N, C-alpha and C positions, 0 to 999 in steps of 0.2 A: 556673546554672539553665538543666536541660533544655524545648527549644520540643514545646509538648505540643499546639498548632494543631494541628486538622487541617485540612486542604485540602478543599473540597468533594468530594460526588460526583458524577464526572460517568458520564453514562447512552453508550457503545459502542456501533456494531451492528457487526454481526462479521456481513458479508455472504457470503455460501457456504453448500454443501452441503454440512453436516455429517457427518462419516463418520467412524465407530471406524477407518477403513483408509488415514486420510491423518495421518501422527505431528505431522506440525503442530495439527493439527486439539485432537489427546489434549496436547500441551504448553501450551494457551492457558490452559486452568483451576492451572496450576502458574507460568506468568506472571503472570497477573493476582494470583495470591496473593503472587508475589514482589515484585510492585509496590508492594502494599498493605506488605508485612511490612518491605522496605528501604527503600521509595523515598517510602512515605507518597504514594501516589498510589491511591485507589481509585476502581476504574470497576468500575459495573454495565453488566454487558456482555451484550447481547438477541442471540439466531443469529438473524439472518434469511436466510430461504432461497433463494434468486437468483430465482423466480417468486413471490415474494409482495411482495419488492424493486422488481419492477415495478408493484405498486400507487403512484398519485401519493401522493406527502409520506412512502415506508413509511420514510424514513430522515430526515426535517423534524422539531427538536424533537431530536437527541441531536446529542450534545457530538463525537463523532467518528465516522466513518467507517471500518472497517476491510476491505479487501477481500484474503478469506483465501483460502490457495493451495486447491488442488481442483480445476482444471480438466480437462475443458471441462463448466463449469457447463451446470444444466437449463436456466438460463434468461439466454441473454447480455443480452437486451434488460431483464432486471432490474440485470445487472453496471452494465451500462450508464449505468441510470436513476442508481443509487445512486451513484456515479462523479460523472455528471454534477449532479446536486443538492450535492454536498459541493464543486465546482468552484464551480460560479455562486453559492451559498451560503455561501461563506467557512468551512465545516467542517472541521476539522482532519483531513485524509485520509493514509491508506497501505493501500497495495497492495504483496504480496505477490506472487514469480511471476506466478501465472494475474491478480490484483491490479496488479503492474506490465503487463501483458502489455491489458489490458483498460483500465485511466488512459490507455496512448496509443491506445488504437484506439476512446477517447469523443473524445481530443482531438482525433486527425485527422476525425473524423466531424462534430463542434461545433461546432469551431475553423477546420479550416484547410480546408473545405472539403471534403474528403476523401469523399464519402459512399458511396462504392465500395467501398473496401478490406473487408479480409477478416481474420478470423484463420483461419489453413488449416483448425486443429484443429475451429472449428464449422461453417467451409463449404469444403470443399477441392475444391470444385466452382467458387470465385471465379475472374474474371478476371484481379482486382488483388488482392494477399496484402500487407499491412501487417505481421504477424508470421507466421512461418514454421518450418518442422522446420529443428533449428540443427542444422549440419553434420556438428557432433558433440554428442552428448544428456550432458546436464549430468547427468542422473539420478544421484544417490550421489556428487557428485564435490564437491570443493574448489577454491577460485581465489583467486587473488587480484584484488582489485579496488581500482584506483589513484583518492583520490578531489581533483576541482578546487579548488586553491585557491579559499576566498571562498565555498563553496557550502553549502547549510545541511546537505546529506548530509558534508561535514567540519566543519562544525560537530556535527552530532551526534555523530558517532564519535566527532572529537577526535585525528585523524592523519589521515597524506596517502595511506595503504593500508590495506587490513585484507581480511581472508586468511574468506571465506565458504562456507556449504554452498549448494549447489545441491539442488533436484529436479527437474528439468525438463526438455520438449526440444523447446518452441517459442522464439523472439528475435524481436526487430523486425530488417527488414530493409529494404526502400526507405523514400523518402520522410523519409526522419530530418531531409532538410537543410531540406524544408517544414515539420517540425513545429517546428524549431530557430527560420526563421522567424514562425512565428506564440506564441512565447512562451516554447516549453515549452527546457527547460536541462539536460542529459544530461549529469550531476555524475558519474557516476562508470563506468568502462570497466576491460576486464580489459588484461592485458599486451599484448594487440592491439590495442587499441581502437574492442572492441566495445561497446556500450553495455550498460552494467548497474543504473545508476542515473538517476529522470528525478524530475527537482520543477519547479515552480511560481512564479520569484523572486514575482511579484505575490499572493499566495494567501496567508494566516494559516500553512496548514503545509498543505503538498500533496508527500508524496516518495512513491516508490516503485521497487521494488529487482526485480529477476528471480532475485535471489539469497531465500534464505526465511531472514530473523533470528531465526524461531520453533527454528530449528534449532542456534543457537548453544547450547557450552556443553552443560550438564547438565539446563537447566529451574532452577537455583535461584535465577537472578539475570537478570534480562529485558535484551536485548540494547540498547544504547543508539539502536538507532531507535524499537525499542518504548516504550522509558521518553522518549523525546519525544514522542513522539504522547500519550503517558500525562498528557505535563506541560502540551501544547497541550490536550484537553480540561476537563484539570482547571480553564485558563486559560479555556476559552471556558464553563465553566459559572457559575464567579465570574464572570463579565463581565456571564452571564444573572441571577445572584440578587441585581447593583446596577444591576439596567436598571429602573428605575418600572413599577410596575402598570402 
């Protein structure tokens, strides 16, 4: 007998400055449709421009926060505020490309006390960079990512390695040992050992990648990381409906 039980609809905040010129943005509606059609995971998605995300509680009440590609964002502060809310309030989080870069930046400033570190794209005159131009741009490239055993990333993707698509010019450089010491796990690396995925083991679901899973395949099926975020969001929504009023 076919199970026709529907999962709860989960509210997801898509944080970023939506643009028809960003391929990943145009892919997201297709991926949301694929999640509903193939995985029975229904997401009610709201685009939140980075400037609006700076408002107090802008992403509070959502079942997931997805900081999408498209940097430089109009408001670094807004993106960091959304990530901070997701991190501190246990809201499922996915950061892709620029979302990955800013997740590291928020963690460095908010957890590690590295208040002076900067993103070179946002603040090129800063003295101390956490995110700098890559020695070789990854815009339009595909590359292998090796996943750490026992990590959330490996569990989600279901393999020891994966080939992913990039469209970025910036990546993490300094202070990575400090981020590790404070609890951030770098669970995916390229063949040369450079960081490509980060996660927070003590968080319900906190995953970020320098690559863009939105670009995987032809858009007819969601990448495993996006599917995992959707499941985490639906679980979050289900828990919320069970809580007493």
